[in-house]
C-alpha positions, 0 to 999 in steps of 0.5 A, spaced: 880 309 073 882 315 078 879 316 084 873 320 085 875 327 089 870 328 095 867 334 097 867 337 104 859 334 104 862 327 102 866 327 108 861 330 112 855 324 110 860 320 111 862 322 118 855 323 120 853 316 117 859 312 122 856 316 128 849 314 127 851 307 125 855 306 132 850 309 135 854 315 139 851 321 141 854 327 137 853 334 135 856 338 130 859 345 132 865 347 129 865 352 122 859 347 119 854 349 125 857 357 125 855 356 117 848 353 118 846 358 125 850 364 123 854 366 118 856 362 112 864 361 113 869 357 109 871 351 113 876 345 110 874 341 117 869 338 121 869 339 129 864 334 132 862 334 139 861 326 142 859 322 148 862 316 147 865 311 152 873 310 152 871 303 151 867 304 145 872 308 141 876 302 139 870 299 135 869 306 132 875 306 129 875 300 127 868 301 123 872 308 121 878 305 118 874 300 114 870 306 112 876 309 109 878 314 114 885 314 117 889 315 124 895 315 126 894 309 131 889 306 136 894 308 141 896 315 139 888 317 139 888 314 146 894 319 148 890 324 145 883 323 149 887 322 155 891 329 154 886 333 151 880 330 150 880 330 142 882 326 137 881 326 130 880 322 124 882 324 116 879 322 109 883 325 103 884 332 105 879 333 110 880 333 117 875 331 123 876 333 130 872 329 135 872 333 142 869 328 148 864 331 151 865 331 159 862 338 162 856 338 165 854 344 160 855 339 154 851 334 157 845 340 157 847 342 150 846 335 148 839 334 151 837 341 147 841 339 140 836 340 134 836 335 128 837 339 122 839 337 114 845 339 112 847 337 105 841 333 104 843 329 111 840 330 118 845 331 123 844 334 130 846 341 131 847 346 137 842 351 139 844 358 137 845 359 145 849 352 146 854 354 140 854 361 142 857 358 149 862 353 146 864 358 142 866 363 148 869 357 151 875 357 145 874 364 145 879 365 139 878 371 135 874 367 129 870 364 135 869 371 137 867 373 130 862 367 130 859 369 136 857 376 133 855 372 127 850 368 131 848 373 136 846 379 129 842 373 126 838 370 133 839 376 137 831 378 139 830 370 140 836 369 144 835 365 151 839 371 155 838 367 162 840 360 159 846 364 156 848 367 162 847 363 167 851 357 163 857 362 162 857 363 169 858 355 171 862 355 165 867 360 168 867 357 175 869 350 172 874 353 168 876 357 173 876 363 168 871 369 170 873 372 163 868 368 160 862 370 163 864 377 162 866 376 154 859 374 154 856 380 157 860 385 153 858 381 146 850 381 148 851 388 149 854 390 142 
């Protein structure tokens, strides 16, 4: 008997179930969030901001493996968290990035997150403003396009004072004035 081919929606539901079973604070922040909050675009991975104590990682990985997720090793995950603040799991051909939330802005974003139904499953997503700020931190060309789509869709409803406040704080925290300036440029377009 052949194995059922899993879709991105199947993997999304599996990872949300895993995080909720472990009672972890999370928020979908990558291409899936942009597709829901901004403009739809193709993605084959799931990016999730998580607030999990390092002690909880071992339990998460143990349960993830039981549910069919794969990863190189617990040691490699720990190294990735310590070096980059990110680790990943794999399920079938899908890649799930877990970004460890450690900045004050990320804590604020957790307090503002919204539960939205996507793929027939309620899950936490950022506000449009917070997704813009997450995308500004990375500032890759595709992130800038994502920001433009979010601004276009939510323009009159965006809390510009909130965006400017946090872009300024993030710029200072990361010692990168380009973040604040890029926001100003994008809001003027």
